[in-house]
C-alpha positions, -999 to 999 in steps of 0.1 A, spaced: 585 -65 349 571 -95 367 545 -73 383 534 -60 349 531 -96 335 510 -107 364 487 -77 360 484 -84 322 476 -121 329 450 -110 355 434 -86 330 434 -113 303 416 -137 327 390 -110 334 386 -103 297 383 -140 289 356 -144 315 337 -115 301 339 -129 266 326 -163 278 297 -146 296 289 -126 265 291 -157 243 267 -175 266 243 -146 265 245 -145 227 237 -182 226 209 -178 250 194 -149 230 194 -168 198 159 -182 203 136 -169 176 101 -173 161 104 -193 129 68 -195 117 31 -189 127 3 -211 113 -34 -215 121 -56 -246 119 -88 -261 133 -86 -289 159 -117 -304 175 -138 -274 168 -113 -250 182 -89 -227 164 -53 -233 172 -24 -210 163 10 -228 162 41 -207 169 74 -225 161 106 -215 178 143 -224 173 145 -235 209 119 -247 234 104 -222 257 111 -226 294 78 -210 306 46 -200 290 45 -163 278 27 -136 296 -1 -119 277 -33 -99 279 -65 -95 259 -84 -65 245 -121 -65 238 -124 -35 215 -107 -41 191 -105 -78 197 -69 -87 202 -46 -111 221 -10 -100 228 18 -124 239 52 -112 251 84 -133 245 115 -120 263 148 -129 248 132 -140 215 138 -124 181 117 -124 149 131 -147 123 101 -149 100 113 -121 78 82 -99 81 61 -83 108 26 -89 94 10 -122 86 -24 -123 69 -46 -153 79 -83 -145 75 -93 -179 87 -119 -186 113 -119 -160 140 -83 -149 133 -77 -120 109 -40 -115 110 -9 -118 132 16 -90 139 51 -99 152 69 -68 166 105 -69 180 115 -42 205 150 -47 218 153 -81 234 116 -87 235 91 -98 208 54 -92 211 30 -113 190 -5 -98 185 -34 -119 173 -60 -97 156 -94 -113 161 -128 -108 145 -145 -113 178 -132 -113 214 -129 -148 229 -110 -167 256 -77 -184 249 -51 -207 265 -15 -216 258 4 -249 258 41 -257 251 48 -287 229 85 -292 222 98 -262 203 62 -249 196 36 -230 215 0 -237 208 -26 -209 214 -62 -223 214 -91 -199 208 -124 -210 222 -152 -209 196 -178 -195 219 -178 -157 216 -176 -138 249 -154 -117 270 -117 -125 264 -101 -140 295 -64 -135 293 -39 -157 311 -28 -126 329 -55 -100 332 -46 -64 325 -39 -42 354 -68 -20 365 -73 6 392 -106 -8 405 -130 -37 399 -166 -28 392 -185 -50 416 -219 -36 403 -234 -53 373 -253 -22 363 -237 3 341 -231 37 356 -226 70 338 -194 91 340 -200 125 355 -174 147 338 -144 147 315 -120 177 318 -85 188 308 -62 209 329 -27 223 325 -2 210 351 32 221 360 62 217 336 38 216 306 20 185 319 -14 177 305 -39 163 330 -70 145 318 -95 144 348 -125 120 348 -151 121 375 -164 86 380 -198 75 393 -181 58 422 -147 44 433 -156 9 421 -154 16 383 -129 -6 366 -102 13 346 -79 -3 320 -51 19 306 -26 9 280 -4 24 252 -16 15 218 7 26 190 14 63 194 -18 68 215 -29 62 250 -61 42 254 -82 43 287 -113 21 290 -139 24 318 -157 -9 323 -195 -11 329 -199 26 323 -220 48 300 -212 82 286 -238 110 286 -245 128 253 -229 160 266 -196 143 272 -194 125 238 -170 150 223 -135 155 210 -114 179 230 -87 198 210 -62 209 236 -32 216 214 -33 253 224 -22 244 259 14 235 248 14 200 264 22 167 246 -16 160 245 -32 171 213 -67 155 212 -88 136 238 -117 116 222 -143 100 244 -170 76 230 -192 47 240 -180 12 230 -205 -14 241 -207 -15 278 -175 4 281 -164 40 277 -133 43 255 -110 73 258 -82 79 233 -55 104 243 -34 114 213 0 129 223 29 141 202 67 140 205 86 121 232 64 117 262 57 96 293 25 91 313 13 82 348 -22 76 362 -37 76 396 -72 74 411 -84 93 442 -119 84 454 -142 91 425 -116 110 404 -93 93 378 -64 114 365 -40 107 336 -9 129 334 11 131 302 44 150 304 72 156 279 102 133 284 133 154 289 161 141 268 196 155 270 216 144 239 249 152 256 243 129 286 254 93 285 222 80 302 189 98 306 175 107 340 185 125 371 221 118 382 239 86 371 216 58 360 239 35 341 243 -2 348 266 -7 378 301 -22 374 332 -28 395 367 -19 384 400 -27 403 431 -18 383 465 -6 393 486 14 369 465 6 339 468 25 306 440 50 303 433 39 267 429 2 278 406 13 306 384 32 281 383 1 259 371 -20 289 342 5 295 334 5 258 331 -33 258 308 -31 289 285 -4 276 284 -13 238 293 24 231 316 32 203 345 52 218 370 72 197 401 81 217 424 109 206 461 102 201 469 127 228 452 107 255 480 90 273 490 80 308 481 54 334 456 53 362 451 33 394 415 29 406 392 7 426 355 12 420 329 -13 434 292 -13 422 293 21 406 272 32 376 293 30 345 285 66 334 298 79 368 329 57 365 336 72 331 331 107 345 355 101 373 382 88 349 379 118 326 380 143 355 411 126 369 429 130 335 414 164 325 396 148 296 365 160 278 338 141 259 315 148 229 286 125 222 271 120 187 245 93 188 262 61 201 297 74 194 318 90 221 349 111 212 373 115 242 402 139 241 419 165 264 397 194 271 421 219 256 421 199 224 383 198 222 380 235 229 406 244 203 389 222 177 354 237 184 369 272 182 383 264 148 350 251 136 331 282 148 357 305 131 353 285 99 315 287 101 318 325 106 341 328 76 316 307 55 288 330 65 307 360 51 312 342 18 280 322 15 256 335 -13 225 353 -1 190 340 -8 157 360 -7 125 345 7 90 360 11 68 354 41 30 360 41 19 371 75 -17 365 87 -21 379 122 11 400 129 20 433 112 49 430 89 66 461 102 67 448 137 84 415 126 108 435 105 118 456 135 124 425 156 146 409 129 168 439 125 170 448 162 153 482 158 122 497 173 109 501 208 112 464 217 148 458 205 180 461 224 183 477 258 178 512 247 152 507 219 176 516 191 195 496 165 219 471 180 234 437 173 225 422 206 190 414 196 195 413 158 184 380 143 196 385 108 233 382 99 253 414 93 247 409 56 210 402 60 182 427 51 144 428 53 117 447 35 82 450 51 53 456 26 24 469 46 -2 468 18 -1 430 14 14 424 49 44 405 35 81 402 45 110 399 20 141 386 38 175 384 22 201 364 41 221 332 42 201 299 42 208 290 78 194 324 90 164 321 67 156 288 84 157 306 118 135 334 105 110 309 92 108 292 126 105 325 144 77 337 121 58 304 126 58 310 164 50 347 162 24 348 134 -4 331 155 -39 344 164 -39 363 197 -63 349 222 -92 371 232 -109 377 265 -145 387 273 -145 409 305 -179 415 321 -183 438 351 -213 440 374 -217 470 396 -245 464 421 -257 493 443 -283 485 469 -301 510 492 -323 503 522 -339 534 539 -362 537 569 -375 568 587 -401 575 614 -413 609 628 -439 617 655 -451 651 667 -480 670 684 -496 704 683 -517 716 713 -537 748 713 -570 765 723 -592 795 718 -620 817 732 -652 830 716 -646 860 693 -682 869 684 -713 858 666 -732 868 635 -769 864 625 -785 843 599 -765 837 567 -794 825 546 -781 789 543 -747 798 532 -717 777 544 -693 798 565 -655 790 572 -634 805 599 -600 820 598 -568 798 594 -566 774 623 -601 784 636 -631 762 634 -664 783 633 -693 771 654 -726 774 636 -759 775 656 -786 759 635 -822 772 633 -852 754 645 -872 729 624 -845 729 596 -845 767 592 -812 784 583 -785 790 610 -793 817 633 -758 826 645 -721 818 640 -695 819 668 -658 824 659 -628 817 681 -594 832 683 -570 802 682 -535 800 696 -510 770 699 -492 769 731 -475 735 721 -463 736 685 -441 705 679 -455 689 647 -438 661 627 -411 675 603 -411 645 580 -382 623 571 -351 636 555 -348 625 519 -385 616 516 -408 640 498 -440 628 515 -458 650 540 -467 635 574 -503 625 581 -523 644 608 -551 635 632 -569 665 651 -596 668 676 -613 699 692 -631 700 725 -657 728 735 -674 737 767 -712 737 771 -716 773 762 -692 772 732 -671 799 748 -639 778 752 -621 754 728 -592 730 731 -574 716 699 -551 685 698 -533 676 666 -510 645 662 -488 643 631 -468 611 621 -448 597 592 -432 563 587 -413 557 554 -395 524 543 -378 521 509 -356 496 491 -337 501 458 -311 483 436 -292 495 406 -272 470 385 -248 482 359 -231 456 336 -205 469 311 -187 442 291 -159 444 265 -139 420 244 -102 426 238 -70 407 228 -44 394 252 -23 422 268 -43 449 249 -61 477 268 -98 481 263 -122 509 273 -159 512 273 -179 540 289 -214 555 289 -226 586 307 -232 624 306 -209 653 300 -217 683 323 -207 718 311 -191 744 334 -174 777 329 -136 781 330 -119 814 334 -87 821 315 -58 844 325 -71 872 302 -104 872 321 -124 856 293 -146 825 301 -150 793 281 -172 763 284 -155 730 295 -171 696 301 -166 670 328 -178 634 324 -202 617 348 -202 582 333 -199 545 338 -164 533 326 -146 500 324 -109 501 315 -91 468 316 -59 451 303 -60 413 304 -30 389 305 -34 352 299 -10 331 319 4 298 307 -17 280 333 -49 293 317 -57 319 343 -61 356 336 -45 386 352 -66 418 350 -55 454 354 -88 471 361 -100 507 364 -138 509 371 -157 542 375 -194 547 384 -202 584 384 -236 600 387 -249 636 386 -252 650 421 -268 681 436 -268 714 419 -245 742 432 -239 778 422 -208 766 403 -226 737 386 -236 702 393 -217 681 417 -206 646 406 -210 615 429 -180 593 423 -174 556 429 -140 544 417 -119 512 420 -85 505 405 -67 472 411 -49 442 396 -63 407 403 -57 371 392 -89 352 381 -93 317 367 -109 314 333 -147 318 336 -145 326 373 -161 355 391 -144 376 418 -155 406 439 -128 432 434 -142 458 459 -172 471 478 -184 501 498 -209 497 527 -224 528 543 -248 530 573 -263 563 585 -285 562 617 -299 592 635 -324 598 664 -336 634 669 -360 646 697 -374 681 704 -394 687 736 -405 713 761 -383 713 792 -398 696 822 -432 689 806 -416 667 779 -400 645 805 -432 637 823 -441 600 818 -470 593 794 -482 629 794 -448 641 782 -455 626 748 -478 657 742 -449 680 746 -422 665 723 -415 654 688 -392 625 677 -376 616 644 -355 584 637 -338 575 604 -317 545 593 -302 545 558 -280 517 544 -262 518 510 -239 491 496 -219 489 464 -201 457 451 -181 453 419 -180 418 403 -156 409 375 -159 378 352 -133 371 325 -136 344 299 -113 334 271 -128 332 237 -115 305 214 -125 290 181 -136 259 200 -160 278 222 -173 299 192 -181 267 174 -204 256 202 
């Protein structure tokens, strides 16, 4: 009994000390702004801010040039004026805004023109003096910046881009002129403002980027010139947080959604509550929960079934972790609703939630049905109806009707009207709300992709052939005068004509019987239709009774060629597209009865592709590319030269990738010669023929996908 009294007295002393500390904090936090007035003193404009208690130190603040503002922060001060906006319109001061956020109050002076200021404490008042000379506002504490521009000349920004980061993070990337550009970033209302000092913005970058389709908190990014600064306004939505960093000449602002778990006591990873120390022995669990409620300012409702005592010693532990330890020790559960915590045994909480769910299910069976119509713009009504009822190829595990994927209640029904593309849904109001949210997410325009393929075929051919023909002949006879007529010999025989004297007609013609004892002429180059060139010479003896013929034939051919085929097609996301062009070749087909029929086979250029746009903005392509041409003729018909590639590749939006290529090199050296004689140096060239060819062919397939959006179409 004495031990319990001593423990109670100790607890009362601890509680009394806490009450005194809390009272002191309340007295300390009672300082408030009573009034704000403006007047002119010695040619300078002075704003007088009256407080209920004197300030210990001057407030921290900062100035903004566009729009011209001066902001002062007062920690531990409240707003006792009764309103947040004060209209002045006197001198350089337009108005004053007093905004209270928690235990801090910010006073914003809205100026007509930026100017320097200074603060001075006089008793319970703070005097803010505005200099009359217009110029750059020099705040008592300058805003934080990533770099100072040491160059007085303005420099242009190089590029402004937006990228999708991980976890739906929006990344605004700015390429600066150098790493000395001053950057000022601040949150203004619901927007994020970034200013680049001593910078200019080229005309091509003065635009408004609509990036709402990326699914990040960032909706719009507006960049414009503001004096000697470049002002960028980032407009996010929802609950978000940001971070910024600069690496060399690149400045990056990341805006990410803030993850809020309504069931957690404190937001963040792990336990992040304010730390406390508890040292109790055999204390009632209800009293311990009351101590934690007083420390955290949470409203705790404890069930009557929460009983028992607990002994614990916790030193410098986050309060949310301490509460979790206490509930685990006593098998308690918690449900959080705003700032109210309901604590009860876990079995009691589960039984109550089960009763609530059963009651809701019973109400759904008795609740009257409502009918609502939905006009669809981009999605077919029959497809949405199949998804709502859990039927069709995409519903359930087997594609048939089932309750596992049914969105409507068992009493709900849907009618799809294909002529007007409308849905008529009858169900309870709660399910109609879910159907409306689902249709809003599904009935959206499908993104389209332009796929362009380039098939490049290059050929480089070279051939050289050299041959000789060596022969001779003997006189075969002569004829008399031919009365001036021109006489030709037999094939391969050159007739010798003996002219008459003093220009008279020929007196005789001598013919020769020719024979080739070395016949190795140039055969030309394979694949080239040109005939080789020849050079021949004949030698006779003095009496024209013997003749020697020498003929050299040679051919050198060099050719280059390139064929570029570029099919392109536009298709929707995850929809197969096909485009082809070519020739259909007929051929005979025999049937089992012996009859013949005509069938056709295609020799064409074909591009078959199925794109898939990833959440990061890249594109996955399933490709099937054919490049067929008509080949040589055979007894059964024409052959088809085929080039085919089939693959799946990941490409960034607007990028180009080589998905395949074929390189072929054919080299040959042929030589024909007479044995022994063809091997003799120098002279052996008269007894052999040589042919050399080198043919190179190469084929490359390039693919370039590009997303088509309304924004791009507008440009």
